[in-house]
C-alpha positions as CSV (number, residue, x, y, z in Angstrom):
1,X,-15.4,-4.3,-15.1
2,X,-16.5,-5.4,-11.6
3,X,-17.8,-8.8,-10.7
4,X,-19.6,-10.1,-7.6
5,X,-18.2,-12.9,-5.5
6,X,-18.6,-16.2,-7.4
7,X,-18.4,-19.7,-6.0
8,X,-16.0,-21.6,-8.3
9,X,-16.4,-24.9,-6.4
10,X,-14.7,-26.6,-3.5
11,X,-15.3,-23.6,-1.2
12,X,-13.3,-21.4,-3.5
13,X,-14.4,-17.9,-4.4
14,X,-13.3,-15.4,-7.0
15,X,-14.2,-11.8,-7.8
16,X,-12.9,-8.7,-9.5
17,X,-12.8,-5.2,-8.0
18,X,-12.1,-1.9,-9.6
19,X,-10.5,0.6,-7.3
20,X,-11.1,4.2,-8.4
21,X,-7.8,5.9,-7.7
22,X,-9.1,9.5,-7.5
23,X,-12.2,8.7,-5.5
24,X,-10.9,6.1,-3.1
25,X,-7.7,7.4,-1.5
26,X,-6.5,4.2,0.2
27,X,-3.3,3.9,-2.0
28,X,-2.5,7.6,-1.6
29,X,-2.9,7.3,2.2
30,X,-0.7,4.2,2.2
31,X,2.1,6.0,0.3
32,X,1.7,9.1,2.4
33,X,2.3,7.1,5.6
34,X,5.5,5.7,4.1
35,X,6.7,9.2,3.1
36,X,5.8,10.5,6.5
37,X,7.9,7.8,8.2
38,X,10.9,8.6,5.9
39,X,10.5,12.3,6.7
40,X,10.3,11.7,10.5
41,X,13.3,9.4,10.6
42,X,15.5,11.9,8.6
43,X,14.4,14.8,10.8
44,X,15.1,12.9,14.0
45,X,18.5,11.8,12.6
46,X,19.5,15.4,11.8
47,X,18.4,16.6,15.2
48,X,20.5,13.9,16.8
49,X,23.6,14.9,14.9
50,X,23.2,18.5,15.9
51,X,22.9,17.5,19.6
52,X,25.9,15.2,19.4
53,X,28.0,17.9,17.8
54,X,27.1,20.2,20.8
55,X,24.9,22.8,19.1
56,X,22.8,24.8,21.5
57,X,19.4,22.9,21.9
58,X,17.2,25.9,20.9
59,X,19.3,26.8,17.9
60,X,19.5,23.1,16.9
61,X,15.7,22.8,17.3
62,X,15.0,25.9,15.1
63,X,17.3,24.7,12.3
64,X,15.8,21.2,12.4
65,X,12.2,22.5,12.4
66,X,13.0,24.5,9.3
67,X,14.6,21.5,7.7
68,X,11.7,19.3,8.6
69,X,9.2,21.8,7.0
70,X,11.2,22.1,3.8
71,X,11.7,18.4,3.5
72,X,8.1,17.7,4.3
73,X,6.9,20.1,1.6
74,X,9.2,18.6,-1.0
75,X,8.1,15.0,-0.2
76,X,4.4,16.0,-0.2
77,X,4.9,17.7,-3.6
78,X,6.6,14.6,-4.9
79,X,3.9,12.4,-3.6
80,X,1.1,14.4,-5.1
81,X,2.8,14.6,-8.5
82,X,3.7,10.9,-8.5
83,X,0.2,9.8,-7.5
84,X,-1.4,12.0,-10.2
85,X,1.0,10.5,-12.9
86,X,0.3,7.0,-11.6
87,X,-3.4,7.6,-11.7
88,X,-3.3,9.0,-15.2
89,X,-1.2,6.1,-16.5
90,X,-3.5,3.6,-14.9
91,X,-6.5,5.2,-16.4
92,X,-7.8,6.3,-13.0
93,X,-8.5,2.7,-12.0
94,X,-6.7,-0.2,-10.5
95,X,-8.3,-3.6,-11.2
96,X,-7.7,-6.4,-8.8
97,X,-8.6,-10.1,-9.0
98,X,-9.2,-11.8,-5.6
99,X,-9.3,-15.6,-5.1
100,X,-10.2,-17.0,-1.7
101,X,-10.4,-20.5,-0.3
102,X,-10.3,-22.2,3.1
103,X,-6.5,-21.6,3.5
104,X,-6.1,-18.0,2.4
105,X,-6.7,-15.2,0.0
106,X,-4.8,-14.1,-3.1
107,X,-4.6,-10.5,-4.4
108,X,-3.7,-10.7,-8.1
109,X,-3.1,-8.0,-10.7
110,X,-5.0,-8.6,-13.8
111,X,-2.8,-9.0,-16.9
112,X,-3.6,-5.6,-18.3
113,X,-2.9,-3.8,-15.0
114,X,0.3,-5.9,-14.4
115,X,1.7,-4.7,-17.7
116,X,1.2,-1.1,-16.7
117,X,2.7,-1.6,-13.3
118,X,5.6,-3.5,-14.9
119,X,6.4,-0.5,-17.2
120,X,6.2,1.8,-14.2
121,X,8.6,-0.5,-12.3
122,X,11.1,-0.7,-15.1
123,X,11.0,3.1,-15.4
124,X,11.7,3.4,-11.7
125,X,14.6,1.0,-12.1
126,X,16.1,3.0,-14.9
127,X,15.7,6.2,-13.0
128,X,17.6,4.6,-10.0
129,X,20.3,3.4,-12.4
130,X,20.8,6.8,-13.9
131,X,20.9,8.5,-10.5
132,X,23.0,5.8,-8.9
133,X,20.4,5.2,-6.3
134,X,20.2,1.5,-5.3
135,X,17.1,1.9,-3.2
136,X,15.1,3.3,-6.1
137,X,16.5,0.5,-8.4
138,X,15.5,-2.2,-5.9
139,X,12.0,-0.7,-5.5
140,X,11.6,-0.6,-9.3
141,X,12.7,-4.3,-9.7
142,X,10.2,-5.4,-7.0
143,X,7.3,-3.5,-8.5
144,X,8.1,-4.7,-12.0
145,X,7.9,-8.4,-11.0
146,X,5.4,-8.5,-8.1
147,X,2.1,-9.4,-9.7
148,X,0.4,-11.2,-6.8
149,X,0.4,-11.5,-3.0
150,X,-1.1,-14.2,-0.8
151,X,-2.1,-14.2,2.8
152,X,-2.7,-17.4,4.8
153,X,-5.6,-17.2,7.1
154,X,-3.7,-19.0,9.8
155,X,-1.1,-16.2,9.8
156,X,-3.6,-13.4,10.2
157,X,-3.3,-11.6,13.6
158,X,-5.3,-8.4,12.9
159,X,-8.3,-7.4,10.8
160,X,-9.4,-3.8,10.3
161,X,-12.5,-2.8,8.5
162,X,-13.5,0.3,6.6
163,X,-17.0,-0.2,5.1
164,X,-17.1,3.3,3.6
165,X,-14.1,2.4,1.4
166,X,-15.2,-1.2,1.0
167,X,-11.9,-2.2,2.5
168,X,-10.7,-5.1,4.7
169,X,-7.1,-4.8,5.9
170,X,-5.5,-8.0,7.1
171,X,-2.2,-8.1,8.8
172,X,-0.1,-11.3,9.1
173,X,3.1,-9.7,10.5
174,X,4.5,-6.4,11.5
175,X,5.6,-5.7,8.0
176,X,3.1,-7.4,5.8
177,X,-0.4,-6.1,5.2
178,X,-2.9,-7.0,2.5
179,X,-6.0,-5.1,1.5
180,X,-9.2,-6.8,0.4
181,X,-11.9,-4.9,-1.5
182,X,-15.3,-6.1,-2.4
183,X,-18.7,-5.0,-3.7
184,X,-20.9,-3.7,-0.8
185,X,-23.4,-6.5,-1.2
186,X,-20.6,-9.1,-0.7
187,X,-18.8,-7.2,2.0
188,X,-20.2,-9.1,5.0
189,X,-19.8,-12.5,3.4
190,X,-16.1,-11.9,2.6
191,X,-15.5,-10.4,6.1
192,X,-17.2,-13.2,7.9
193,X,-15.3,-15.8,5.8
194,X,-12.0,-14.2,6.6
195,X,-12.8,-13.7,10.2
196,X,-14.0,-17.3,10.7
197,X,-10.8,-18.7,9.3
198,X,-8.3,-16.4,11.2
199,X,-7.3,-15.9,14.8
200,X,-8.8,-12.4,15.0
201,X,-12.5,-13.1,15.4
202,X,-13.4,-9.5,16.3
203,X,-12.6,-7.3,13.3
204,X,-12.3,-3.6,14.4
205,X,-14.3,-1.0,12.4
């Protein structure tokens, strides 16, 4: 199910996009970056503790490098397994409904996809509850209830484009990013519309 951009009146547009999870790696790369940051922070923290405790720098560095390697391999394995399970549960596809007007653009999970993500979120919450991990519990609750995101064009300060993946990344703050996907034939129209309504007139490709 994939629909082209449709004008629904009053300069409002709507379209549906199906992201193939095993062919388009954008979600995998996003999660990989998050895992990498976690891995890097933990490794630097351990190295700092060793140096504060007065361990010889070379010995501390060797121990930390080994820890970093093991931790990195574990996180990578968890990432691959989790993404494969996610992709299988989602049927290999993630369907997104986009709605765009003069003020901004909404990224909405279609009802069928929202139910799948809600189940995954609740499962994550229960796993966090059983293990006593509040971070996992919080992430599960957020994913179980977040079914839409909205970006105001006036708040956009950076646009990045990847035509090969049919992806437009829009950033409205240091922490908040949204990703817009569209059919190749509609790509330039959507990009020009977003660019003309935001402060970043030169989208980088």
